[in-house]
C-alpha positions as CSV (number, residue, x, y, z in Angstrom):
1,M,-28.6,19.4,19.3
2,T,-30.7,21.2,16.7
3,D,-32.1,24.2,18.6
4,P,-29.6,27.0,17.8
5,Q,-30.8,29.0,20.8
6,R,-30.2,26.3,23.4
7,K,-27.0,26.1,25.4
8,L,-25.5,22.6,25.1
9,S,-24.5,20.4,28.0
10,A,-21.0,19.1,28.6
11,A,-22.2,15.7,27.5
12,E,-23.5,17.1,24.2
13,L,-20.2,18.9,23.6
14,T,-18.3,15.6,24.2
15,E,-20.7,13.8,21.8
16,A,-19.9,16.3,19.1
17,G,-16.4,14.8,18.9
18,L,-14.6,17.9,17.7
19,T,-10.9,17.1,17.3
20,G,-8.6,19.9,18.4
21,W,-11.3,22.0,20.0
22,H,-11.3,22.6,23.8
23,L,-13.9,23.9,26.2
24,T,-12.6,27.1,27.8
25,G,-15.2,28.6,30.2
26,E,-18.3,29.2,28.1
27,A,-16.5,29.0,24.7
28,L,-14.9,26.5,22.3
29,T,-11.3,27.3,21.4
30,A,-8.8,25.9,18.9
31,T,-5.4,26.9,17.7
32,F,-4.4,26.0,14.2
33,K,-0.6,25.8,13.4
34,T,-0.4,27.3,10.0
35,R,3.4,27.4,9.7
36,K,3.2,30.3,7.2
37,F,1.5,33.7,7.6
38,S,0.0,33.4,4.2
39,T,-1.7,30.1,5.1
40,G,-3.0,31.7,8.3
41,L,-4.4,34.6,6.3
42,E,-6.1,32.2,3.9
43,L,-7.6,30.3,6.8
44,V,-8.9,33.5,8.4
45,N,-10.4,34.6,5.0
46,R,-12.2,31.3,4.7
47,I,-13.5,31.4,8.3
48,G,-14.7,35.0,7.7
49,A,-16.7,34.0,4.6
50,S,-18.3,31.0,6.4
51,A,-19.0,33.2,9.5
52,E,-20.8,35.8,7.3
53,K,-22.8,33.1,5.6
54,A,-23.8,31.6,8.9
55,N,-24.3,35.0,10.5
56,H,-22.3,33.7,13.5
57,H,-18.9,35.3,14.1
58,P,-16.0,33.9,16.0
59,D,-13.2,35.8,17.7
60,L,-10.0,35.3,15.6
61,T,-6.3,35.9,16.3
62,L,-3.9,35.7,13.4
63,T,-0.2,35.6,14.3
64,Y,2.8,34.0,12.8
65,P,2.6,30.9,12.7
66,Q,-0.9,30.2,14.0
67,V,-4.6,31.2,14.0
68,G,-6.6,31.1,17.3
69,V,-10.4,30.7,17.2
70,T,-12.9,31.3,19.9
71,L,-16.6,30.3,19.4
72,S,-19.4,31.2,21.7
73,S,-23.1,32.2,21.3
74,H,-23.1,35.5,23.2
75,D,-26.8,35.8,22.9
76,V,-27.3,32.7,25.1
77,G,-24.1,33.0,27.2
78,G,-22.6,29.6,26.1
79,I,-22.1,27.1,23.4
80,T,-24.9,26.2,21.0
81,S,-25.3,24.0,17.9
82,R,-24.3,27.1,15.9
83,D,-20.8,26.9,17.5
84,I,-20.5,23.2,16.8
85,D,-21.5,23.7,13.2
86,L,-19.1,26.5,12.6
87,A,-16.3,24.6,14.4
88,R,-16.8,21.7,12.0
89,T,-16.7,24.1,9.1
90,I,-13.5,25.8,10.4
91,S,-11.9,22.4,10.9
92,G,-12.8,21.5,7.3
93,H,-11.2,24.7,6.0
94,A,-8.0,23.9,8.0
95,A,-7.9,20.4,6.7
96,D,-8.3,21.6,3.1
97,L,-5.3,23.9,3.7
98,G,-3.3,21.0,5.2
99,V,-3.4,22.7,8.7
100,A,-3.8,20.6,11.8
101,P,-5.2,21.9,15.1
102,A,-2.7,22.0,18.0
103,E,-3.7,19.5,20.7
């Protein structure tokens, strides 16, 4: 799972063991129940900083009381190790804020 330009198989996605993330077409999606708008905004800010650092940008939706995240590597038309890495980072930010993903 180390080549960031290679589309991952369904088995590799399962092996990644991402809690709260779902395969939706050619993307990974997750919804984080923030309960407060300010917590959602903080999560979005942390995701934004990490996305800039990784030069890999998710689609985000901030609403009260949740944040929706969609990850896909548009340049390869699917999910790559870049998406898995960023999903793990995003899950870490959510956990640091006491926010659990919606199952």
